[in-house]
mmCIF file of the N, C-alpha and C atoms, coordinates in Angstrom:
data_MODEL
# 
_entry.id   MODEL 
# 
loop_
_atom_site.group_PDB 
_atom_site.id 
_atom_site.type_symbol 
_atom_site.label_atom_id 
_atom_site.label_alt_id 
_atom_site.label_comp_id 
_atom_site.label_asym_id 
_atom_site.label_entity_id 
_atom_site.label_seq_id 
_atom_site.pdbx_PDB_ins_code 
_atom_site.Cartn_x 
_atom_site.Cartn_y 
_atom_site.Cartn_z 
_atom_site.occupancy 
_atom_site.B_iso_or_equiv 
_atom_site.pdbx_formal_charge 
_atom_site.auth_seq_id 
_atom_site.auth_comp_id 
_atom_site.auth_asym_id 
_atom_site.auth_atom_id 
_atom_site.pdbx_PDB_model_num 
ATOM 1   N N  . MET A 1 1  ? 9.564   -7.654  5.043   1.00 0.00 ? 1  MET A N  1 
ATOM 2   C CA . MET A 1 1  ? 8.790   -8.345  4.049   1.00 0.00 ? 1  MET A CA 1 
ATOM 3   C C  . MET A 1 1  ? 8.496   -7.365  2.916   1.00 0.00 ? 1  MET A C  1 
ATOM 4   N N  . LYS A 1 2  ? 8.661   -7.822  1.692   1.00 0.00 ? 2  LYS A N  1 
ATOM 5   C CA . LYS A 1 2  ? 8.381   -6.989  0.524   1.00 0.00 ? 2  LYS A CA 1 
ATOM 6   C C  . LYS A 1 2  ? 7.042   -7.385  -0.067  1.00 0.00 ? 2  LYS A C  1 
ATOM 7   N N  . LEU A 1 3  ? 6.273   -6.375  -0.457  1.00 0.00 ? 3  LEU A N  1 
ATOM 8   C CA . LEU A 1 3  ? 4.967   -6.582  -1.064  1.00 0.00 ? 3  LEU A CA 1 
ATOM 9   C C  . LEU A 1 3  ? 4.922   -5.917  -2.429  1.00 0.00 ? 3  LEU A C  1 
ATOM 10  N N  . ASN A 1 4  ? 4.271   -6.579  -3.349  1.00 0.00 ? 4  ASN A N  1 
ATOM 11  C CA . ASN A 1 4  ? 3.991   -6.001  -4.657  1.00 0.00 ? 4  ASN A CA 1 
ATOM 12  C C  . ASN A 1 4  ? 2.506   -5.655  -4.654  1.00 0.00 ? 4  ASN A C  1 
ATOM 13  N N  . LEU A 1 5  ? 2.194   -4.373  -4.648  1.00 0.00 ? 5  LEU A N  1 
ATOM 14  C CA . LEU A 1 5  ? 0.804   -3.922  -4.655  1.00 0.00 ? 5  LEU A CA 1 
ATOM 15  C C  . LEU A 1 5  ? 0.362   -3.838  -6.110  1.00 0.00 ? 5  LEU A C  1 
ATOM 16  N N  . LEU A 1 6  ? -0.622  -4.655  -6.458  1.00 0.00 ? 6  LEU A N  1 
ATOM 17  C CA . LEU A 1 6  ? -1.009  -4.832  -7.854  1.00 0.00 ? 6  LEU A CA 1 
ATOM 18  C C  . LEU A 1 6  ? -2.050  -3.830  -8.328  1.00 0.00 ? 6  LEU A C  1 
ATOM 19  N N  . SER A 1 7  ? -3.111  -3.652  -7.542  1.00 0.00 ? 7  SER A N  1 
ATOM 20  C CA . SER A 1 7  ? -4.193  -2.757  -7.964  1.00 0.00 ? 7  SER A CA 1 
ATOM 21  C C  . SER A 1 7  ? -5.094  -2.460  -6.780  1.00 0.00 ? 7  SER A C  1 
ATOM 22  N N  . CYS A 1 8  ? -5.946  -1.462  -6.966  1.00 0.00 ? 8  CYS A N  1 
ATOM 23  C CA . CYS A 1 8  ? -6.959  -1.123  -5.971  1.00 0.00 ? 8  CYS A CA 1 
ATOM 24  C C  . CYS A 1 8  ? -8.311  -1.369  -6.618  1.00 0.00 ? 8  CYS A C  1 
ATOM 25  N N  . GLU A 1 9  ? -9.083  -2.279  -6.033  1.00 0.00 ? 9  GLU A N  1 
ATOM 26  C CA . GLU A 1 9  ? -10.360 -2.685  -6.615  1.00 0.00 ? 9  GLU A CA 1 
ATOM 27  C C  . GLU A 1 9  ? -11.558 -1.917  -6.053  1.00 0.00 ? 9  GLU A C  1 
ATOM 28  N N  . ALA A 1 10 ? -11.319 -0.930  -5.209  1.00 0.00 ? 10 ALA A N  1 
ATOM 29  C CA . ALA A 1 10 ? -12.415 -0.149  -4.636  1.00 0.00 ? 10 ALA A CA 1 
ATOM 30  C C  . ALA A 1 10 ? -13.088 0.678   -5.726  1.00 0.00 ? 10 ALA A C  1 
ATOM 31  N N  . GLN A 1 11 ? -14.420 0.786   -5.656  1.00 0.00 ? 11 GLN A N  1 
ATOM 32  C CA . GLN A 1 11 ? -15.145 1.573   -6.654  1.00 0.00 ? 11 GLN A CA 1 
ATOM 33  C C  . GLN A 1 11 ? -14.783 3.047   -6.563  1.00 0.00 ? 11 GLN A C  1 
ATOM 34  N N  . ARG A 1 12 ? -14.674 3.555   -5.344  1.00 0.00 ? 12 ARG A N  1 
ATOM 35  C CA . ARG A 1 12 ? -14.296 4.948   -5.120  1.00 0.00 ? 12 ARG A CA 1 
ATOM 36  C C  . ARG A 1 12 ? -13.165 4.960   -4.092  1.00 0.00 ? 12 ARG A C  1 
ATOM 37  N N  . PRO A 1 13 ? -11.934 4.756   -4.543  1.00 0.00 ? 13 PRO A N  1 
ATOM 38  C CA . PRO A 1 13 ? -10.817 4.668   -3.600  1.00 0.00 ? 13 PRO A CA 1 
ATOM 39  C C  . PRO A 1 13 ? -10.570 5.990   -2.870  1.00 0.00 ? 13 PRO A C  1 
ATOM 40  N N  . ASP A 1 14 ? -10.273 5.885   -1.597  1.00 0.00 ? 14 ASP A N  1 
ATOM 41  C CA . ASP A 1 14 ? -9.962  7.044   -0.766  1.00 0.00 ? 14 ASP A CA 1 
ATOM 42  C C  . ASP A 1 14 ? -8.457  7.278   -0.819  1.00 0.00 ? 14 ASP A C  1 
ATOM 43  N N  . LYS A 1 15 ? -8.037  8.224   -1.670  1.00 0.00 ? 15 LYS A N  1 
ATOM 44  C CA . LYS A 1 15 ? -6.610  8.464   -1.875  1.00 0.00 ? 15 LYS A CA 1 
ATOM 45  C C  . LYS A 1 15 ? -5.897  8.844   -0.581  1.00 0.00 ? 15 LYS A C  1 
ATOM 46  N N  . ARG A 1 16 ? -6.538  9.632   0.248   1.00 0.00 ? 16 ARG A N  1 
ATOM 47  C CA . ARG A 1 16 ? -5.908  10.066  1.492   1.00 0.00 ? 16 ARG A CA 1 
ATOM 48  C C  . ARG A 1 16 ? -5.694  8.891   2.439   1.00 0.00 ? 16 ARG A C  1 
ATOM 49  N N  . ALA A 1 17 ? -6.686  8.003   2.534   1.00 0.00 ? 17 ALA A N  1 
ATOM 50  C CA . ALA A 1 17 ? -6.564  6.834   3.405   1.00 0.00 ? 17 ALA A CA 1 
ATOM 51  C C  . ALA A 1 17 ? -5.497  5.870   2.894   1.00 0.00 ? 17 ALA A C  1 
ATOM 52  N N  . ILE A 1 18 ? -5.407  5.703   1.582   1.00 0.00 ? 18 ILE A N  1 
ATOM 53  C CA . ILE A 1 18 ? -4.395  4.819   1.011   1.00 0.00 ? 18 ILE A CA 1 
ATOM 54  C C  . ILE A 1 18 ? -3.001  5.377   1.268   1.00 0.00 ? 18 ILE A C  1 
ATOM 55  N N  . ALA A 1 19 ? -2.810  6.659   1.043   1.00 0.00 ? 19 ALA A N  1 
ATOM 56  C CA . ALA A 1 19 ? -1.505  7.281   1.275   1.00 0.00 ? 19 ALA A CA 1 
ATOM 57  C C  . ALA A 1 19 ? -1.109  7.190   2.740   1.00 0.00 ? 19 ALA A C  1 
ATOM 58  N N  . ARG A 1 20 ? -2.068  7.416   3.634   1.00 0.00 ? 20 ARG A N  1 
ATOM 59  C CA . ARG A 1 20 ? -1.791  7.314   5.068   1.00 0.00 ? 20 ARG A CA 1 
ATOM 60  C C  . ARG A 1 20 ? -1.409  5.888   5.437   1.00 0.00 ? 20 ARG A C  1 
ATOM 61  N N  . CYS A 1 21 ? -2.083  4.915   4.840   1.00 0.00 ? 21 CYS A N  1 
ATOM 62  C CA . CYS A 1 21 ? -1.790  3.507   5.079   1.00 0.00 ? 21 CYS A CA 1 
ATOM 63  C C  . CYS A 1 21 ? -0.363  3.179   4.647   1.00 0.00 ? 21 CYS A C  1 
ATOM 64  N N  . PHE A 1 22 ? 0.030   3.629   3.458   1.00 0.00 ? 22 PHE A N  1 
ATOM 65  C CA . PHE A 1 22 ? 1.391   3.374   2.976   1.00 0.00 ? 22 PHE A CA 1 
ATOM 66  C C  . PHE A 1 22 ? 2.429   3.958   3.931   1.00 0.00 ? 22 PHE A C  1 
ATOM 67  N N  . ALA A 1 23 ? 2.198   5.184   4.382   1.00 0.00 ? 23 ALA A N  1 
ATOM 68  C CA . ALA A 1 23 ? 3.144   5.830   5.292   1.00 0.00 ? 23 ALA A CA 1 
ATOM 69  C C  . ALA A 1 23 ? 3.199   5.099   6.638   1.00 0.00 ? 23 ALA A C  1 
ATOM 70  N N  . ASP A 1 24 ? 2.070   4.558   7.083   1.00 0.00 ? 24 ASP A N  1 
ATOM 71  C CA . ASP A 1 24 ? 2.016   3.880   8.380   1.00 0.00 ? 24 ASP A CA 1 
ATOM 72  C C  . ASP A 1 24 ? 2.656   2.495   8.349   1.00 0.00 ? 24 ASP A C  1 
ATOM 73  N N  . ILE A 1 25 ? 2.422   1.742   7.291   1.00 0.00 ? 25 ILE A N  1 
ATOM 74  C CA . ILE A 1 25 ? 2.872   0.346   7.296   1.00 0.00 ? 25 ILE A CA 1 
ATOM 75  C C  . ILE A 1 25 ? 4.307   0.177   6.819   1.00 0.00 ? 25 ILE A C  1 
ATOM 76  N N  . SER A 1 26 ? 4.819   1.126   6.061   1.00 0.00 ? 26 SER A N  1 
ATOM 77  C CA . SER A 1 26 ? 6.175   0.997   5.542   1.00 0.00 ? 26 SER A CA 1 
ATOM 78  C C  . SER A 1 26 ? 7.122   1.862   6.363   1.00 0.00 ? 26 SER A C  1 
ATOM 79  N N  . PHE A 1 27 ? 8.286   1.319   6.650   1.00 0.00 ? 27 PHE A N  1 
ATOM 80  C CA . PHE A 1 27 ? 9.226   2.060   7.479   1.00 0.00 ? 27 PHE A CA 1 
ATOM 81  C C  . PHE A 1 27 ? 10.129  2.992   6.671   1.00 0.00 ? 27 PHE A C  1 
ATOM 82  N N  . ASN A 1 28 ? 10.063  2.959   5.355   1.00 0.00 ? 28 ASN A N  1 
ATOM 83  C CA . ASN A 1 28 ? 10.940  3.809   4.544   1.00 0.00 ? 28 ASN A CA 1 
ATOM 84  C C  . ASN A 1 28 ? 10.175  4.723   3.590   1.00 0.00 ? 28 ASN A C  1 
ATOM 85  N N  . ILE A 1 29 ? 8.902   4.980   3.857   1.00 0.00 ? 29 ILE A N  1 
ATOM 86  C CA . ILE A 1 29 ? 8.094   5.845   2.996   1.00 0.00 ? 29 ILE A CA 1 
ATOM 87  C C  . ILE A 1 29 ? 7.581   7.027   3.820   1.00 0.00 ? 29 ILE A C  1 
ATOM 88  N N  . ASN A 1 30 ? 7.870   8.240   3.324   1.00 0.00 ? 30 ASN A N  1 
ATOM 89  C CA . ASN A 1 30 ? 7.360   9.433   3.998   1.00 0.00 ? 30 ASN A CA 1 
ATOM 90  C C  . ASN A 1 30 ? 6.034   9.852   3.347   1.00 0.00 ? 30 ASN A C  1 
ATOM 91  N N  . GLU A 1 31 ? 5.454   10.919  3.839   1.00 0.00 ? 31 GLU A N  1 
ATOM 92  C CA . GLU A 1 31 ? 4.132   11.346  3.369   1.00 0.00 ? 31 GLU A CA 1 
ATOM 93  C C  . GLU A 1 31 ? 4.135   11.735  1.895   1.00 0.00 ? 31 GLU A C  1 
ATOM 94  N N  . SER A 1 32 ? 5.150   12.439  1.461   1.00 0.00 ? 32 SER A N  1 
ATOM 95  C CA . SER A 1 32 ? 5.229   12.865  0.066   1.00 0.00 ? 32 SER A CA 1 
ATOM 96  C C  . SER A 1 32 ? 5.335   11.665  -0.872  1.00 0.00 ? 32 SER A C  1 
ATOM 97  N N  . LEU A 1 33 ? 6.190   10.717  -0.537  1.00 0.00 ? 33 LEU A N  1 
ATOM 98  C CA . LEU A 1 33 ? 6.352   9.527   -1.363  1.00 0.00 ? 33 LEU A CA 1 
ATOM 99  C C  . LEU A 1 33 ? 5.090   8.676   -1.347  1.00 0.00 ? 33 LEU A C  1 
ATOM 100 N N  . SER A 1 34 ? 4.416   8.609   -0.205  1.00 0.00 ? 34 SER A N  1 
ATOM 101 C CA . SER A 1 34 ? 3.188   7.812   -0.132  1.00 0.00 ? 34 SER A CA 1 
ATOM 102 C C  . SER A 1 34 ? 2.101   8.392   -1.037  1.00 0.00 ? 34 SER A C  1 
ATOM 103 N N  . ASN A 1 35 ? 2.019   9.705   -1.132  1.00 0.00 ? 35 ASN A N  1 
ATOM 104 C CA . ASN A 1 35 ? 1.059   10.340  -2.050  1.00 0.00 ? 35 ASN A CA 1 
ATOM 105 C C  . ASN A 1 35 ? 1.388   10.013  -3.499  1.00 0.00 ? 35 ASN A C  1 
ATOM 106 N N  . GLU A 1 36 ? 2.669   10.051  -3.837  1.00 0.00 ? 36 GLU A N  1 
ATOM 107 C CA . GLU A 1 36 ? 3.100   9.734   -5.200  1.00 0.00 ? 36 GLU A CA 1 
ATOM 108 C C  . GLU A 1 36 ? 2.816   8.265   -5.540  1.00 0.00 ? 36 GLU A C  1 
ATOM 109 N N  . LEU A 1 37 ? 3.116   7.363   -4.602  1.00 0.00 ? 37 LEU A N  1 
ATOM 110 C CA . LEU A 1 37 ? 2.863   5.941   -4.829  1.00 0.00 ? 37 LEU A CA 1 
ATOM 111 C C  . LEU A 1 37 ? 1.372   5.646   -4.953  1.00 0.00 ? 37 LEU A C  1 
ATOM 112 N N  . THR A 1 38 ? 0.559   6.359   -4.201  1.00 0.00 ? 38 THR A N  1 
ATOM 113 C CA . THR A 1 38 ? -0.895  6.200   -4.294  1.00 0.00 ? 38 THR A CA 1 
ATOM 114 C C  . THR A 1 38 ? -1.374  6.558   -5.690  1.00 0.00 ? 38 THR A C  1 
ATOM 115 N N  . ASP A 1 39 ? -0.895  7.672   -6.230  1.00 0.00 ? 39 ASP A N  1 
ATOM 116 C CA . ASP A 1 39 ? -1.280  8.082   -7.578  1.00 0.00 ? 39 ASP A CA 1 
ATOM 117 C C  . ASP A 1 39 ? -0.868  7.029   -8.607  1.00 0.00 ? 39 ASP A C  1 
ATOM 118 N N  . ILE A 1 40 ? 0.336   6.487   -8.448  1.00 0.00 ? 40 ILE A N  1 
ATOM 119 C CA . ILE A 1 40 ? 0.820   5.462   -9.380  1.00 0.00 ? 40 ILE A CA 1 
ATOM 120 C C  . ILE A 1 40 ? -0.065  4.226   -9.318  1.00 0.00 ? 40 ILE A C  1 
ATOM 121 N N  . LEU A 1 41 ? -0.393  3.785   -8.106  1.00 0.00 ? 41 LEU A N  1 
ATOM 122 C CA . LEU A 1 41 ? -1.233  2.597   -7.938  1.00 0.00 ? 41 LEU A CA 1 
ATOM 123 C C  . LEU A 1 41 ? -2.616  2.814   -8.540  1.00 0.00 ? 41 LEU A C  1 
ATOM 124 N N  . LEU A 1 42 ? -3.212  3.969   -8.300  1.00 0.00 ? 42 LEU A N  1 
ATOM 125 C CA . LEU A 1 42 ? -4.563  4.233   -8.797  1.00 0.00 ? 42 LEU A CA 1 
ATOM 126 C C  . LEU A 1 42 ? -4.606  4.436   -10.309 1.00 0.00 ? 42 LEU A C  1 
ATOM 127 N N  . GLU A 1 43 ? -3.462  4.745   -10.911 1.00 0.00 ? 43 GLU A N  1 
ATOM 128 C CA . GLU A 1 43 ? -3.394  4.832   -12.367 1.00 0.00 ? 43 GLU A CA 1 
ATOM 129 C C  . GLU A 1 43 ? -3.317  3.455   -13.009 1.00 0.00 ? 43 GLU A C  1 
ATOM 130 N N  . GLY A 1 44 ? -3.073  2.419   -12.196 1.00 0.00 ? 44 GLY A N  1 
ATOM 131 C CA . GLY A 1 44 ? -3.075  1.064   -12.714 1.00 0.00 ? 44 GLY A CA 1 
ATOM 132 C C  . GLY A 1 44 ? -1.731  0.366   -12.730 1.00 0.00 ? 44 GLY A C  1 
ATOM 133 N N  . ASP A 1 45 ? -0.690  1.025   -12.259 1.00 0.00 ? 45 ASP A N  1 
ATOM 134 C CA . ASP A 1 45 ? 0.637   0.417   -12.225 1.00 0.00 ? 45 ASP A CA 1 
ATOM 135 C C  . ASP A 1 45 ? 0.897   -0.216  -10.864 1.00 0.00 ? 45 ASP A C  1 
ATOM 136 N N  . ALA A 1 46 ? 1.619   -1.318  -10.865 1.00 0.00 ? 46 ALA A N  1 
ATOM 137 C CA . ALA A 1 46 ? 1.978   -1.996  -9.620  1.00 0.00 ? 46 ALA A CA 1 
ATOM 138 C C  . ALA A 1 46 ? 3.143   -1.263  -8.955  1.00 0.00 ? 46 ALA A C  1 
ATOM 139 N N  . ILE A 1 47 ? 3.185   -1.323  -7.631  1.00 0.00 ? 47 ILE A N  1 
ATOM 140 C CA . ILE A 1 47 ? 4.284   -0.724  -6.873  1.00 0.00 ? 47 ILE A CA 1 
ATOM 141 C C  . ILE A 1 47 ? 4.793   -1.722  -5.844  1.00 0.00 ? 47 ILE A C  1 
ATOM 142 N N  . ASP A 1 48 ? 6.027   -1.542  -5.423  1.00 0.00 ? 48 ASP A N  1 
ATOM 143 C CA . ASP A 1 48 ? 6.632   -2.380  -4.390  1.00 0.00 ? 48 ASP A CA 1 
ATOM 144 C C  . ASP A 1 48 ? 6.852   -1.548  -3.145  1.00 0.00 ? 48 ASP A C  1 
ATOM 145 N N  . ILE A 1 49 ? 6.525   -2.121  -1.990  1.00 0.00 ? 49 ILE A N  1 
ATOM 146 C CA . ILE A 1 49 ? 6.834   -1.480  -0.719  1.00 0.00 ? 49 ILE A CA 1 
ATOM 147 C C  . ILE A 1 49 ? 7.428   -2.526  0.209   1.00 0.00 ? 49 ILE A C  1 
ATOM 148 N N  . GLU A 1 50 ? 8.131   -2.053  1.225   1.00 0.00 ? 50 GLU A N  1 
ATOM 149 C CA . GLU A 1 50 ? 8.715   -2.941  2.215   1.00 0.00 ? 50 GLU A CA 1 
ATOM 150 C C  . GLU A 1 50 ? 8.070   -2.661  3.565   1.00 0.00 ? 50 GLU A C  1 
ATOM 151 N N  . VAL A 1 51 ? 7.645   -3.732  4.228   1.00 0.00 ? 51 VAL A N  1 
ATOM 152 C CA . VAL A 1 51 ? 6.940   -3.638  5.505   1.00 0.00 ? 51 VAL A CA 1 
ATOM 153 C C  . VAL A 1 51 ? 7.778   -4.341  6.567   1.00 0.00 ? 51 VAL A C  1 
ATOM 154 N N  . GLU A 1 52 ? 7.803   -3.770  7.768   1.00 0.00 ? 52 GLU A N  1 
ATOM 155 C CA . GLU A 1 52 ? 8.509   -4.429  8.862   1.00 0.00 ? 52 GLU A CA 1 
ATOM 156 C C  . GLU A 1 52 ? 7.825   -5.749  9.196   1.00 0.00 ? 52 GLU A C  1 
ATOM 157 N N  . ASP A 1 53 ? 8.617   -6.773  9.451   1.00 0.00 ? 53 ASP A N  1 
ATOM 158 C CA . ASP A 1 53 ? 8.066   -8.102  9.715   1.00 0.00 ? 53 ASP A CA 1 
ATOM 159 C C  . ASP A 1 53 ? 7.153   -8.129  10.932  1.00 0.00 ? 53 ASP A C  1 
ATOM 160 N N  . LYS A 1 54 ? 7.473   -7.347  11.958  1.00 0.00 ? 54 LYS A N  1 
ATOM 161 C CA . LYS A 1 54 ? 6.661   -7.384  13.174  1.00 0.00 ? 54 LYS A CA 1 
ATOM 162 C C  . LYS A 1 54 ? 5.270   -6.792  12.993  1.00 0.00 ? 54 LYS A C  1 
ATOM 163 N N  . SER A 1 55 ? 5.084   -5.968  11.962  1.00 0.00 ? 55 SER A N  1 
ATOM 164 C CA . SER A 1 55 ? 3.762   -5.375  11.718  1.00 0.00 ? 55 SER A CA 1 
ATOM 165 C C  . SER A 1 55 ? 3.128   -5.899  10.438  1.00 0.00 ? 55 SER A C  1 
ATOM 166 N N  . SER A 1 56 ? 3.618   -7.011  9.923   1.00 0.00 ? 56 SER A N  1 
ATOM 167 C CA . SER A 1 56 ? 3.135   -7.492  8.631   1.00 0.00 ? 56 SER A CA 1 
ATOM 168 C C  . SER A 1 56 ? 1.670   -7.921  8.669   1.00 0.00 ? 56 SER A C  1 
ATOM 169 N N  . GLY A 1 57 ? 1.220   -8.529  9.759   1.00 0.00 ? 57 GLY A N  1 
ATOM 170 C CA . GLY A 1 57 ? -0.176  -8.957  9.853   1.00 0.00 ? 57 GLY A CA 1 
ATOM 171 C C  . GLY A 1 57 ? -1.135  -7.790  9.795   1.00 0.00 ? 57 GLY A C  1 
ATOM 172 N N  . SER A 1 58 ? -0.861  -6.741  10.548  1.00 0.00 ? 58 SER A N  1 
ATOM 173 C CA . SER A 1 58 ? -1.741  -5.577  10.540  1.00 0.00 ? 58 SER A CA 1 
ATOM 174 C C  . SER A 1 58 ? -1.646  -4.825  9.208   1.00 0.00 ? 58 SER A C  1 
ATOM 175 N N  . ALA A 1 59 ? -0.472  -4.845  8.578   1.00 0.00 ? 59 ALA A N  1 
ATOM 176 C CA . ALA A 1 59 ? -0.317  -4.195  7.284   1.00 0.00 ? 59 ALA A CA 1 
ATOM 177 C C  . ALA A 1 59 ? -1.165  -4.888  6.227   1.00 0.00 ? 59 ALA A C  1 
ATOM 178 N N  . LEU A 1 60 ? -1.161  -6.204  6.226   1.00 0.00 ? 60 LEU A N  1 
ATOM 179 C CA . LEU A 1 60 ? -1.955  -6.953  5.251   1.00 0.00 ? 60 LEU A CA 1 
ATOM 180 C C  . LEU A 1 60 ? -3.452  -6.738  5.474   1.00 0.00 ? 60 LEU A C  1 
ATOM 181 N N  . ARG A 1 61 ? -3.875  -6.671  6.731   1.00 0.00 ? 61 ARG A N  1 
ATOM 182 C CA . ARG A 1 61 ? -5.284  -6.385  7.031   1.00 0.00 ? 61 ARG A CA 1 
ATOM 183 C C  . ARG A 1 61 ? -5.684  -5.002  6.532   1.00 0.00 ? 61 ARG A C  1 
ATOM 184 N N  . ALA A 1 62 ? -4.797  -4.031  6.725   1.00 0.00 ? 62 ALA A N  1 
ATOM 185 C CA . ALA A 1 62 ? -5.084  -2.662  6.283   1.00 0.00 ? 62 ALA A CA 1 
ATOM 186 C C  . ALA A 1 62 ? -5.229  -2.602  4.763   1.00 0.00 ? 62 ALA A C  1 
ATOM 187 N N  . LEU A 1 63 ? -4.371  -3.325  4.059   1.00 0.00 ? 63 LEU A N  1 
ATOM 188 C CA . LEU A 1 63 ? -4.450  -3.341  2.593   1.00 0.00 ? 63 LEU A CA 1 
ATOM 189 C C  . LEU A 1 63 ? -5.733  -4.015  2.120   1.00 0.00 ? 63 LEU A C  1 
ATOM 190 N N  . ARG A 1 64 ? -6.117  -5.108  2.768   1.00 0.00 ? 64 ARG A N  1 
ATOM 191 C CA . ARG A 1 64 ? -7.372  -5.783  2.382   1.00 0.00 ? 64 ARG A CA 1 
ATOM 192 C C  . ARG A 1 64 ? -8.569  -4.889  2.648   1.00 0.00 ? 64 ARG A C  1 
ATOM 193 N N  . LYS A 1 65 ? -8.535  -4.146  3.735   1.00 0.00 ? 65 LYS A N  1 
ATOM 194 C CA . LYS A 1 65 ? -9.642  -3.244  4.073   1.00 0.00 ? 65 LYS A CA 1 
ATOM 195 C C  . LYS A 1 65 ? -9.815  -2.156  3.005   1.00 0.00 ? 65 LYS A C  1 
ATOM 196 N N  . LEU A 1 66 ? -8.697  -1.736  2.403   1.00 0.00 ? 66 LEU A N  1 
ATOM 197 C CA . LEU A 1 66 ? -8.739  -0.713  1.356   1.00 0.00 ? 66 LEU A CA 1 
ATOM 198 C C  . LEU A 1 66 ? -8.940  -1.308  -0.036  1.00 0.00 ? 66 LEU A C  1 
ATOM 199 N N  . ASN A 1 67 ? -9.193  -2.635  -0.104  1.00 0.00 ? 67 ASN A N  1 
ATOM 200 C CA . ASN A 1 67 ? -9.405  -3.350  -1.368  1.00 0.00 ? 67 ASN A CA 1 
ATOM 201 C C  . ASN A 1 67 ? -8.198  -3.263  -2.296  1.00 0.00 ? 67 ASN A C  1 
ATOM 202 N N  . ILE A 1 68 ? -7.010  -3.368  -1.722  1.00 0.00 ? 68 ILE A N  1 
ATOM 203 C CA . ILE A 1 68 ? -5.788  -3.355  -2.506  1.00 0.00 ? 68 ILE A CA 1 
ATOM 204 C C  . ILE A 1 68 ? -5.306  -4.786  -2.676  1.00 0.00 ? 68 ILE A C  1 
ATOM 205 N N  . ASP A 1 69 ? -5.152  -5.211  -3.919  1.00 0.00 ? 69 ASP A N  1 
ATOM 206 C CA . ASP A 1 69 ? -4.639  -6.544  -4.222  1.00 0.00 ? 69 ASP A CA 1 
ATOM 207 C C  . ASP A 1 69 ? -3.123  -6.504  -4.121  1.00 0.00 ? 69 ASP A C  1 
ATOM 208 N N  . TYR A 1 70 ? -2.560  -7.518  -3.503  1.00 0.00 ? 70 TYR A N  1 
ATOM 209 C CA . TYR A 1 70 ? -1.124  -7.564  -3.297  1.00 0.00 ? 70 TYR A CA 1 
ATOM 210 C C  . TYR A 1 70 ? -0.615  -8.992  -3.434  1.00 0.00 ? 70 TYR A C  1 
ATOM 211 N N  . GLU A 1 71 ? 0.703   -9.105  -3.590  1.00 0.00 ? 71 GLU A N  1 
ATOM 212 C CA . GLU A 1 71 ? 1.364   -10.396 -3.515  1.00 0.00 ? 71 GLU A CA 1 
ATOM 213 C C  . GLU A 1 71 ? 2.626   -10.214 -2.676  1.00 0.00 ? 71 GLU A C  1 
ATOM 214 N N  . ILE A 1 72 ? 2.948   -11.234 -1.915  1.00 0.00 ? 72 ILE A N  1 
ATOM 215 C CA . ILE A 1 72 ? 4.128   -11.203 -1.061  1.00 0.00 ? 72 ILE A CA 1 
ATOM 216 C C  . ILE A 1 72 ? 5.326   -11.638 -1.884  1.00 0.00 ? 72 ILE A C  1 
ATOM 217 N N  . ILE A 1 73 ? 6.343   -10.806 -1.923  1.00 0.00 ? 73 ILE A N  1 
ATOM 218 C CA . ILE A 1 73 ? 7.549   -11.101 -2.692  1.00 0.00 ? 73 ILE A CA 1 
ATOM 219 C C  . ILE A 1 73 ? 8.562   -11.826 -1.821  1.00 0.00 ? 73 ILE A C  1 
ATOM 220 N N  . ASP A 1 74 ? 8.772   -11.315 -0.620  1.00 0.00 ? 74 ASP A N  1 
ATOM 221 C CA . ASP A 1 74 ? 9.787   -11.894 0.254   1.00 0.00 ? 74 ASP A CA 1 
ATOM 222 C C  . ASP A 1 74 ? 9.416   -11.660 1.699   1.00 0.00 ? 74 ASP A C  1 
# 
């Protein structure tokens, strides 16, 4: 499943937790790339990630917990 991460609405976003979340939920993102994607998202740009279908429910819950707005692409 592909997700378009639009923005992070948290008042004080936890960059480390967001990067860890990206690395955990996506099967093709390593720690270095997750840190880079976190910076891009927090600067206000949307990013796309791919999540394994079997873990999509927990991935969406994790994103909501971090106040990240997303849309499902596929």
